[in-house]
MARDRENVO-42068 format. One record per atom (N, C-alpha, C): residue number from 0; x, y, z. Coordinates in steps of 0.02 Angstrom, whole numbers, plus 50000, padded with zeros to 5 digits. Layout:
N
i  c1  c2  c3
NUM  X  Y  Z
...
This chain:
334
i  c1  c2  c3
0  52775  50839  60284
0  52757  50840  60359
0  52771  50765  60366
1  52788  50749  60447
1  52799  50673  60465
1  52793  50679  60534
2  52784  50604  60549
2  52767  50579  60626
2  52837  50553  60626
3  52891  50585  60657
3  52962  50566  60690
3  52963  50510  60759
4  52927  50443  60746
4  52942  50399  60790
4  53024  50377  60822
5  52993  50381  60893
5  53083  50383  60919
5  53077  50307  60933
6  53127  50280  60913
6  53134  50192  60916
6  53164  50186  60985
7  53135  50147  61035
7  53137  50136  61112
7  53107  50077  61147
8  53129  50056  61179
8  53099  49995  61228
8  53017  50018  61224
9  53021  50083  61243
9  52943  50108  61273
9  52908  50082  61217
10  52836  50063  61234
10  52784  50045  61184
10  52748  50109  61205
11  52738  50139  61244
11  52684  50204  61249
11  52709  50276  61247
12  52680  50288  61194
12  52707  50352  61174
12  52640  50409  61179
13  52687  50465  61167
13  52630  50534  61178
13  52643  50595  61099
14  52621  50624  61073
14  52615  50666  61015
14  52659  50725  61068
15  52700  50765  61018
15  52735  50811  61062
15  52737  50867  61005
16  52719  50911  61018
16  52711  50995  60956
16  52781  51044  61000
17  52828  51044  60981
17  52882  51076  61007
17  52891  51152  60991
18  52844  51172  60938
18  52845  51246  60927
18  52786  51248  60874
19  52757  51308  60870
19  52713  51326  60815
19  52737  51319  60754
20  52698  51300  60708
20  52732  51293  60631
20  52666  51346  60589
21  52695  51360  60529
21  52677  51412  60484
21  52607  51378  60458
22  52614  51314  60432
22  52568  51280  60410
22  52574  51215  60415
23  52520  51167  60388
23  52516  51094  60403
23  52562  51044  60381
24  52598  51082  60315
24  52653  51057  60282
24  52707  51066  60341
25  52705  51110  60394
25  52775  51137  60404
25  52774  51087  60485
26  52711  51050  60494
26  52696  51029  60563
26  52742  50970  60557
27  52780  50964  60638
27  52818  50913  60646
27  52770  50869  60718
28  52753  50823  60702
28  52735  50790  60762
28  52796  50725  60787
29  52799  50743  60844
29  52840  50678  60870
29  52819  50653  60925
30  52826  50567  60876
30  52804  50497  60939
30  52848  50510  60991
31  52841  50526  61053
31  52890  50530  61096
31  52890  50477  61151
32  52948  50446  61177
32  52910  50389  61234
32  52887  50425  61278
33  52818  50378  61308
33  52785  50399  61402
33  52790  50352  61440
34  52847  50364  61484
34  52815  50318  61527
34  52754  50328  61578
35  52745  50278  61600
35  52681  50290  61625
35  52688  50323  61687
36  52642  50390  61684
36  52657  50438  61741
36  52633  50410  61803
37  52652  50436  61884
37  52596  50414  61930
37  52581  50495  61952
38  52483  50462  61967
38  52453  50523  61977
38  52481  50568  62055
39  52502  50628  62043
39  52502  50641  62113
39  52441  50663  62146
40  52445  50672  62218
40  52399  50689  62241
40  52323  50712  62228
41  52258  50704  62211
41  52214  50725  62196
41  52201  50737  62106
42  52240  50688  62088
42  52218  50663  62019
42  52230  50589  61996
43  52211  50580  61934
43  52215  50526  61905
43  52250  50502  61838
44  52279  50450  61835
44  52322  50447  61765
44  52271  50393  61725
45  52245  50420  61660
45  52191  50382  61620
45  52258  50346  61552
46  52230  50284  61558
46  52257  50269  61490
46  52206  50278  61431
47  52233  50310  61370
47  52185  50336  61329
47  52177  50270  61268
48  52117  50260  61266
48  52086  50203  61202
48  52070  50240  61152
49  52048  50318  61156
49  52015  50362  61088
49  52030  50414  61109
50  52046  50456  61049
50  52035  50533  61073
50  52043  50563  60987
51  51973  50603  61009
51  51956  50640  60923
51  52011  50688  60916
52  52011  50705  60854
52  52041  50747  60835
52  52019  50805  60798
53  52004  50856  60841
53  51948  50929  60829
53  51994  50974  60792
54  51956  51005  60738
54  51996  51076  60722
54  52034  51105  60754
55  51997  51122  60834
55  52047  51150  60882
55  52110  51129  60905
56  52115  51070  60883
56  52185  51030  60910
56  52239  51048  60867
57  52208  51058  60790
57  52246  51061  60750
57  52259  51133  60730
58  52226  51172  60732
58  52233  51240  60741
58  52292  51263  60816
59  52276  51226  60846
59  52327  51252  60915
59  52383  51224  60902
60  52401  51169  60856
60  52465  51141  60853
60  52522  51214  60802
61  52453  51240  60755
61  52489  51288  60716
61  52516  51370  60731
62  52481  51376  60808
62  52495  51434  60830
62  52440  51479  60840
63  52370  51461  60825
63  52330  51513  60803
63  52286  51513  60880
64  52282  51478  60932
64  52258  51478  60986
64  52321  51509  61048
65  52311  51576  61042
65  52367  51617  61082
65  52396  51584  61157
66  52338  51555  61208
66  52353  51538  61257
66  52385  51475  61252
67  52404  51438  61181
67  52444  51374  61193
67  52495  51385  61236
68  52528  51314  61255
68  52592  51314  61274
68  52651  51287  61242
69  52717  51266  61252
69  52742  51252  61209
69  52816  51235  61242
70  52843  51156  61234
70  52807  51100  61210
70  52742  51070  61239
71  52703  51037  61201
71  52661  50998  61234
71  52610  50951  61194
72  52583  50912  61216
72  52544  50826  61187
72  52465  50873  61182
73  52453  50891  61110
73  52404  50912  61080
73  52345  50867  61112
74  52277  50866  61104
74  52217  50841  61115
74  52184  50854  61172
75  52097  50866  61164
75  52045  50895  61193
75  52013  50837  61223
76  51989  50783  61175
76  51935  50733  61195
76  51958  50681  61220
77  51937  50625  61270
77  51958  50589  61274
77  51921  50526  61296
78  51929  50463  61294
78  51904  50410  61330
78  51957  50353  61352
79  51946  50322  61405
79  51990  50281  61433
79  51978  50252  61503
80  52049  50223  61511
80  52034  50195  61573
80  52080  50202  61630
81  52051  50215  61689
81  52081  50242  61755
81  52138  50202  61776
82  52213  50222  61777
82  52250  50163  61777
82  52293  50175  61872
83  52274  50244  61875
83  52319  50240  61960
83  52260  50335  61972
84  52276  50336  62042
84  52245  50385  62066
84  52191  50361  62121
85  52134  50395  62139
85  52094  50352  62200
85  52070  50296  62194
86  52070  50246  62236
86  52054  50169  62236
86  51995  50160  62187
87  51961  50211  62213
87  51875  50193  62182
87  51875  50204  62113
88  51912  50246  62077
88  51913  50259  62017
88  51958  50207  61958
89  51992  50161  61994
89  52035  50122  61959
89  52013  50063  61931
90  52014  50074  61846
90  51999  50007  61825
90  51941  50047  61774
91  51912  50104  61802
91  51848  50118  61761
91  51851  50159  61714
92  51789  50151  61649
92  51810  50187  61591
92  51778  50266  61595
93  51819  50306  61561
93  51805  50346  61582
93  51812  50392  61521
94  51776  50472  61521
94  51779  50506  61451
94  51786  50572  61480
95  51793  50638  61447
95  51781  50683  61451
95  51820  50729  61390
96  51836  50798  61422
96  51867  50863  61375
96  51902  50904  61415
97  51911  50956  61379
97  51931  50999  61436
97  51970  51066  61378
98  51953  51141  61392
98  51977  51196  61360
98  52060  51184  61357
99  52074  51167  61422
99  52139  51160  61459
99  52179  51094  61429
100  52152  51039  61417
100  52204  50993  61387
100  52211  51017  61340
101  52268  50974  61322
101  52309  50978  61244
101  52290  51071  61228
102  52297  51111  61267
102  52306  51170  61252
102  52363  51219  61289
103  52355  51215  61367
103  52386  51229  61415
103  52417  51179  61460
104  52385  51137  61454
104  52440  51060  61478
104  52438  51005  61429
105  52459  50969  61432
105  52480  50912  61385
105  52405  50866  61408
106  52375  50849  61331
106  52339  50830  61328
106  52317  50726  61298
107  52260  50731  61245
107  52248  50668  61245
107  52288  50624  61198
108  52312  50676  61151
108  52333  50634  61089
108  52410  50593  61115
109  52391  50540  61148
109  52446  50506  61203
109  52418  50450  61236
110  52458  50384  61256
110  52460  50346  61290
110  52425  50367  61368
111  52445  50413  61400
111  52421  50411  61468
111  52411  50501  61458
112  52346  50499  61506
112  52327  50578  61510
112  52321  50586  61595
113  52354  50623  61632
113  52346  50642  61683
113  52293  50702  61703
114  52228  50693  61734
114  52194  50735  61756
114  52176  50751  61835
115  52139  50803  61846
115  52107  50834  61905
115  52069  50751  61928
116  52051  50756  61987
116  52011  50698  62010
116  51923  50700  61983
117  51929  50787  61988
117  51871  50806  61982
117  51835  50814  61909
118  51899  50802  61872
118  51869  50799  61787
118  51845  50733  61775
119  51841  50675  61819
119  51836  50613  61789
119  51755  50563  61801
120  51733  50567  61752
120  51663  50541  61715
120  51670  50487  61706
121  51610  50423  61718
121  51615  50385  61697
121  51577  50388  61606
122  51604  50340  61584
122  51588  50332  61509
122  51513  50294  61509
123  51477  50329  61496
123  51396  50297  61480
123  51393  50226  61446
124  51371  50193  61465
124  51383  50141  61471
124  51369  50097  61387
125  51320  50131  61359
125  51282  50101  61308
125  51320  50147  61236
126  51372  50172  61233
126  51400  50208  61169
126  51495  50165  61192
127  51511  50172  61142
127  51576  50139  61127
127  51640  50194  61164
128  51690  50159  61147
128  51750  50216  61178
128  51784  50278  61112
129  51770  50224  61058
129  51771  50271  61002
129  51728  50350  61009
130  51671  50312  61010
130  51601  50379  61015
130  51614  50415  61075
131  51644  50373  61130
131  51643  50448  61196
131  51709  50483  61184
132  51778  50450  61154
132  51836  50497  61145
132  51810  50537  61092
133  51743  50555  61057
133  51730  50616  61008
133  51666  50650  61023
134  51640  50633  61093
134  51577  50666  61111
134  51586  50755  61133
135  51676  50773  61173
135  51652  50819  61214
135  51665  50873  61172
136  51704  50914  61142
136  51706  50961  61121
136  51640  51001  61094
137  51611  50937  61046
137  51547  50977  61017
137  51492  50983  61054
138  51471  50916  61078
138  51430  50936  61130
138  51424  50980  61205
139  51490  50966  61220
139  51493  51034  61275
139  51511  51102  61258
140  51514  51129  61179
140  51494  51180  61177
140  51435  51212  61155
141  51394  51163  61118
141  51336  51166  61105
141  51289  51184  61174
142  51305  51135  61252
142  51269  51140  61291
142  51280  51204  61316
143  51346  51215  61329
143  51380  51286  61371
143  51341  51350  61322
144  51319  51354  61261
144  51292  51412  61223
144  51206  51409  61262
145  51167  51341  61274
145  51110  51339  61290
145  51121  51367  61340
146  51169  51323  61378
146  51174  51357  61465
146  51163  51429  61483
147  51209  51465  61441
147  51229  51536  61440
147  51163  51580  61426
148  51125  51524  61388
148  51073  51592  61361
148  50987  51564  61381
149  51000  51513  61428
149  50935  51486  61452
149  50910  51431  61421
150  50919  51362  61437
150  50911  51305  61410
150  50849  51314  61353
151  50838  51288  61292
151  50779  51264  61254
151  50725  51249  61302
152  50668  51267  61261
152  50592  51249  61309
152  50541  51232  61278
153  50510  51175  61281
153  50439  51180  61224
153  50395  51239  61216
154  50402  51230  61153
154  50347  51285  61125
154  50405  51356  61108
155  50472  51340  61114
155  50504  51392  61079
155  50529  51369  61011
156  50557  51415  60978
156  50587  51400  60907
156  50675  51400  60931
157  50718  51353  60902
157  50773  51383  60905
157  50810  51363  60819
158  50839  51395  60808
158  50865  51413  60757
158  50931  51373  60744
159  50969  51329  60719
159  51030  51324  60719
159  51067  51334  60650
160  51106  51413  60651
160  51146  51401  60591
160  51210  51364  60567
161  51239  51340  60522
161  51281  51279  60517
161  51275  51208  60552
162  51215  51196  60529
162  51178  51113  60576
162  51217  51078  60555
163  51245  51075  60492
163  51280  51017  60472
163  51361  51002  60497
164  51377  51060  60516
164  51424  51054  60561
164  51422  51018  60642
165  51486  50979  60683
165  51462  50932  60755
165  51434  50973  60790
166  51459  51052  60808
166  51420  51099  60860
166  51357  51107  60854
167  51341  51107  60776
167  51255  51130  60756
167  51226  51067  60755
168  51276  51014  60743
168  51209  50939  60747
168  51201  50913  60820
169  51233  50928  60868
169  51249  50930  60942
169  51198  50997  60973
170  51184  51058  60950
170  51158  51101  60955
170  51084  51083  60943
171  51077  51035  60872
171  50992  51013  60865
171  50975  50982  60899
172  51032  50911  60910
172  50998  50860  60962
172  50966  50884  61005
173  51024  50940  61068
173  50984  50974  61122
173  50932  51022  61122
174  50930  51041  61065
174  50862  51059  61057
174  50784  51039  61051
175  50795  50982  61010
175  50733  50919  61008
175  50750  50880  61085
176  50778  50877  61111
176  50766  50827  61160
176  50748  50871  61208
177  50744  50959  61224
177  50713  50979  61258
177  50637  50998  61248
178  50632  50973  61171
178  50556  50983  61159
178  50527  51051  61117
179  50595  51089  61082
179  50586  51148  61064
179  50560  51126  60967
180  50558  51170  60947
180  50533  51178  60887
180  50604  51171  60837
181  50633  51146  60801
181  50697  51149  60780
181  50709  51165  60695
182  50734  51201  60685
182  50739  51234  60612
182  50834  51237  60606
183  50848  51187  60549
183  50922  51188  60553
183  50926  51210  60480
184  50995  51279  60488
184  51004  51282  60405
184  51085  51234  60395
185  51069  51219  60327
185  51127  51185  60342
185  51140  51210  60238
186  51210  51189  60228
186  51226  51201  60161
186  51201  51139  60093
187  51140  51126  60102
187  51125  51081  60045
187  51055  51076  60057
188  51009  51064  60014
188  50935  51032  60025
188  50947  50962  60077
189  50875  50944  60062
189  50855  50888  60086
189  50847  50887  60165
190  50845  50800  60185
190  50826  50803  60260
190  50894  50838  60290
191  50872  50844  60378
191  50918  50845  60427
191  50981  50789  60423
192  51035  50806  60406
192  51080  50768  60406
192  51101  50715  60469
193  51112  50749  60510
193  51105  50713  60585
193  51055  50675  60625
194  51057  50660  60691
194  51013  50625  60724
194  50977  50680  60756
195  50914  50674  60777
195  50863  50702  60827
195  50807  50673  60853
196  50797  50684  60914
196  50746  50638  60940
196  50669  50664  60919
197  50679  50720  60901
197  50619  50757  60859
197  50621  50778  60788
198  50568  50783  60769
198  50566  50820  60705
198  50605  50890  60679
199  50629  50894  60629
199  50682  50945  60612
199  50667  50975  60551
200  50635  51042  60557
200  50626  51084  60479
200  50702  51097  60452
201  50715  51093  60387
201  50778  51119  60358
201  50768  51168  60304
202  50809  51223  60298
202  50821  51265  60253
202  50890  51259  60229
203  50886  51264  60171
203  50956  51253  60140
203  50987  51342  60104
204  51040  51335  60140
204  51054  51403  60130
204  51089  51434  60063
205  51096  51375  59996
205  51127  51392  59964
205  51069  51429  59924
206  51001  51415  59945
206  50951  51459  59908
206  50934  51520  59920
207  50998  51554  59972
207  50967  51603  60005
207  50899  51640  60029
208  50891  51691  60062
208  50856  51713  60105
208  50825  51671  60163
209  50882  51656  60191
209  50878  51618  60247
209  50841  51655  60298
210  50827  51727  60313
210  50807  51748  60379
210  50718  51766  60344
211  50711  51765  60280
211  50637  51767  60264
211  50612  51720  60269
212  50640  51648  60270
212  50620  51584  60282
212  50588  51569  60342
213  50641  51592  60392
213  50630  51570  60452
213  50553  51611  60478
214  50557  51676  60441
214  50483  51714  60454
214  50441  51661  60455
215  50422  51642  60391
215  50377  51603  60335
215  50369  51545  60401
216  50396  51527  60434
216  50399  51450  60438
216  50375  51471  60524
217  50367  51501  60539
217  50364  51526  60601
217  50313  51585  60616
218  50260  51586  60553
218  50205  51639  60541
218  50219  51723  60540
219  50285  51721  60551
219  50319  51782  60544
219  50342  51818  60614
220  50335  51769  60660
220  50361  51772  60736
220  50442  51781  60733
221  50482  51734  60704
221  50551  51739  60703
221  50554  51683  60748
222  50636  51670  60769
222  50665  51627  60816
222  50671  51647  60878
223  50658  51607  60941
223  50680  51626  61012
223  50744  51620  61035
224  50778  51565  60989
224  50852  51563  61008
224  50896  51564  60930
225  50938  51571  60935
225  50962  51577  60859
225  51059  51547  60905
226  51052  51485  60875
226  51138  51461  60877
226  51179  51462  60802
227  51226  51530  60821
227  51239  51532  60750
227  51322  51513  60771
228  51323  51420  60732
228  51388  51410  60726
228  51465  51441  60683
229  51427  51495  60640
229  51477  51506  60598
229  51496  51575  60595
230  51454  51630  60643
230  51469  51688  60637
230  51457  51740  60574
231  51484  51768  60581
231  51485  51814  60508
231  51448  51793  60450
232  51456  51743  60422
232  51422  51713  60366
232  51342  51718  60369
233  51329  51721  60427
233  51259  51706  60452
233  51239  51772  60465
234  51274  51823  60506
234  51248  51873  60546
234  51200  51891  60531
235  51181  51937  60479
235  51143  51955  60438
235  51082  51945  60435
236  51072  51861  60398
236  51015  51830  60390
236  50994  51813  60482
237  51050  51786  60525
237  51007  51788  60581
237  50989  51851  60629
238  51001  51893  60619
238  50969  51941  60636
238  50892  51968  60618
239  50901  51945  60558
239  50824  51961  60524
239  50779  51897  60549
240  50797  51846  60583
240  50773  51795  60584
240  50757  51792  60671
241  50764  51838  60702
241  50763  51841  60783
241  50690  51861  60799
242  50645  51823  60839
242  50605  51863  60868
242  50620  51921  60927
243  50570  51945  60929
243  50572  51985  60987
243  50587  51977  61055
244  50663  51987  61089
244  50647  51955  61147
244  50719  51911  61138
245  50729  51901  61064
245  50782  51822  61064
245  50833  51835  61075
246  50864  51776  61080
246  50938  51768  61096
246  50994  51743  61042
247  51038  51762  61030
247  51078  51730  60972
247  51156  51708  61013
248  51176  51654  60999
248  51235  51641  61032
248  51286  51622  60951
249  51367  51652  60990
249  51413  51648  60934
249  51458  51600  60961
250  51489  51554  60915
250  51567  51511  60949
250  51625  51513  60906
251  51601  51583  60842
251  51643  51544  60780
251  51632  51612  60739
252  51669  51641  60707
252  51677  51692  60646
252  51719  51672  60607
253  51714  51688  60545
253  51763  51698  60479
253  51794  51769  60490
254  51730  51816  60492
254  51764  51914  60484
254  51741  51920  60537
255  51796  51966  60577
255  51788  51981  60673
255  51711  52053  60657
256  51738  52094  60602
256  51687  52147  60600
256  51640  52126  60558
257  51561  52154  60584
257  51505  52151  60540
257  51476  52201  60554
258  51428  52215  60488
258  51384  52267  60505
258  51324  52259  60543
259  51333  52309  60611
259  51279  52304  60667
259  51231  52357  60656
260  51157  52356  60658
260  51108  52394  60671
260  51099  52390  60740
261  51094  52457  60770
261  51089  52461  60845
261  51034  52463  60850
262  51009  52520  60818
262  50926  52510  60814
262  50880  52458  60802
263  50904  52401  60768
263  50864  52322  60757
263  50876  52283  60828
264  50942  52315  60846
264  50965  52276  60886
264  50920  52289  60958
265  50895  52363  60977
265  50876  52383  61050
265  50808  52378  61040
266  50778  52384  60974
266  50726  52383  60980
266  50691  52300  60985
267  50737  52273  60943
267  50726  52180  60945
267  50715  52164  61033
268  50759  52207  61065
268  50777  52178  61149
268  50819  52119  61144
269  50857  52118  61087
269  50888  52046  61084
269  50959  52048  61131
270  50960  51985  61148
270  51053  51941  61168
270  51086  51932  61152
271  51146  51953  61126
271  51204  51906  61102
271  51241  51877  61158
272  51252  51833  61141
272  51291  51781  61204
272  51360  51741  61159
273  51413  51766  61189
273  51499  51727  61171
273  51508  51679  61214
274  51519  51613  61153
274  51540  51545  61192
274  51624  51559  61182
275  51668  51515  61224
275  51718  51517  61222
275  51737  51448  61229
276  51762  51409  61224
276  51753  51319  61249
276  51835  51336  61263
277  51883  51371  61251
277  51953  51354  61278
277  51926  51392  61353
278  51891  51432  61370
278  51909  51434  61438
278  51873  51418  61497
279  51816  51353  61466
279  51793  51298  61500
279  51865  51236  61518
280  51904  51209  61578
280  51943  51186  61588
280  51903  51116  61602
281  51935  51057  61611
281  51922  50982  61605
281  51866  50980  61667
282  51858  51017  61725
282  51829  51008  61777
282  51749  51041  61750
283  51766  51098  61721
283  51694  51121  61711
283  51657  51079  61667
284  51708  51058  61612
284  51667  51033  61557
284  51632  50935  61590
285  51673  50943  61636
285  51633  50869  61661
285  51579  50889  61698
286  51562  50954  61721
286  51481  50953  61746
286  51439  50963  61676
287  51455  50984  61627
287  51423  50980  61569
287  51395  50933  61541
288  51451  50857  61539
288  51445  50801  61524
288  51391  50781  61578
289  51393  50796  61640
289  51343  50758  61691
289  51273  50801  61660
290  51261  50839  61633
290  51199  50846  61621
290  51170  50840  61555
291  51200  50810  61509
291  51194  50772  61461
291  51210  50689  61477
292  51212  50672  61524
292  51236  50591  61542
292  51157  50575  61517
293  51105  50591  61560
293  51040  50558  61541
293  51023  50533  61473
294  51027  50593  61434
294  51018  50592  61375
294  51026  50541  61337
295  51114  50537  61348
295  51172  50494  61298
295  51117  50424  61323
296  51111  50396  61374
296  51089  50344  61415
296  51014  50318  61399
297  50975  50383  61411
297  50906  50357  61352
297  50907  50363  61285
298  50947  50388  61250
298  50951  50376  61164
298  50911  50455  61137
299  50919  50516  61169
299  50881  50556  61147
299  50930  50589  61142
300  50992  50586  61154
300  51053  50603  61137
300  51095  50558  61093
301  51119  50567  61053
301  51180  50499  61006
301  51243  50555  61010
302  51307  50502  61018
302  51366  50500  61012
302  51363  50523  60917
303  51415  50551  60887
303  51432  50554  60813
303  51454  50495  60796
304  51444  50455  60761
304  51480  50388  60726
304  51554  50415  60707
305  51594  50358  60730
305  51678  50381  60697
305  51684  50353  60648
306  51692  50389  60585
306  51702  50357  60541
306  51766  50327  60526
307  51830  50339  60548
307  51902  50328  60537
307  51927  50337  60596
308  51978  50300  60618
308  52034  50298  60665
308  52075  50291  60647
309  52134  50309  60667
309  52216  50287  60661
309  52275  50302  60713
310  52316  50266  60700
310  52378  50233  60764
310  52407  50319  60740
311  52433  50308  60808
311  52492  50372  60850
311  52539  50384  60787
312  52557  50341  60741
312  52601  50349  60696
312  52562  50383  60627
313  52518  50380  60608
313  52466  50407  60581
313  52432  50491  60591
314  52448  50513  60661
314  52419  50589  60663
314  52437  50629  60613
315  52489  50628  60592
315  52470  50675  60524
315  52413  50695  60487
316  52383  50610  60455
316  52362  50592  60417
316  52297  50631  60447
317  52277  50599  60509
317  52211  50606  60555
317  52207  50696  60547
318  52249  50747  60548
318  52256  50806  60580
318  52256  50838  60506
319  52294  50798  60455
319  52263  50830  60380
319  52196  50817  60344
320  52155  50784  60376
320  52080  50758  60374
320  52042  50796  60401
321  52050  50816  60446
321  52021  50880  60498
321  52025  50942  60467
322  52091  50942  60458
322  52105  51028  60443
322  52085  51049  60366
323  52064  50982  60327
323  52040  50996  60255
323  51966  51011  60242
324  51942  51018  60304
324  51880  51028  60326
324  51825  50970  60310
325  51844  50904  60322
325  51788  50841  60322
325  51750  50845  60371
326  51675  50827  60365
326  51653  50807  60423
326  51652  50746  60456
327  51688  50685  60442
327  51691  50646  60470
327  51731  50658  60536
328  51703  50615  60581
328  51743  50599  60646
328  51769  50553  60658
329  51840  50582  60665
329  51890  50528  60674
329  51916  50540  60751
330  51966  50476  60769
330  51994  50489  60828
330  52067  50429  60819
331  52098  50452  60866
331  52172  50436  60866
331  52148  50369  60922
332  52190  50310  60923
332  52203  50270  60951
332  52269  50240  60982
333  52276  50269  61037
333  52357  50283  61051
333  52390  50219  61081
């Protein structure tokens, strides 16, 4: 593994991946010179201050995302300052994300990022650039799941499976903000590990009987919305935990095939909703961030603490940390 930094008079650089790698040991990240681009009509150039490293960023460099193009600059999330484009945006601090950024077009693991004007959103005033650069993928994914399934409501019970993950933590925050009762399933005992603006009941998945525990906590009724961030691992337990007429949201899985009881499905009048955050481009993601902005500024939603930051020359270390399964939120500072 190496970052091949090219010696040049340019101080601005961008990571480049030229071909898919068989594994992280074989991955080559080139820190190539990046002159400041000129904004095409209808676009803007953002000078990046912080850009999260998401698991999907790393997996896309390994060729796991079939729609990824080569060569390209990775990175889906960003925070920075507009340096060219529409005059009303020049000098403003912005943040965002996109399923296209860093996948089908050059991304944010660079000094500069070119974006459509429609993707520009002012950074919430009360969060740092590091935090803003790490908000995107988890919160946008969590919000899209709820949007597609009907936003949580007071009086509903929302069950979040894999609540210790970043999308799970964001889902807990959104459900608590909406006034729903929240049950979080995590793989250890104790209190919920993230922030929530309301109380959260916790189930330790290592103790088993998750579906039964949800029934106990809800007086036998079950959960109205199940946000299953893990997929197959919790599929059976999630189905047992669903109330009549409930919805289950999926964003990922380990095994693609699962046992499916059609009888229980239609008798339960259940709905399954699949979410692919890569299908949402940067303009669509900006609309999701609009819907969450008030929560961040009121403090009913909070960005994840950024545990570590890396320079561009240290990107391979950041990628390795994220792919190892670390729960730390890390950013690059190009």
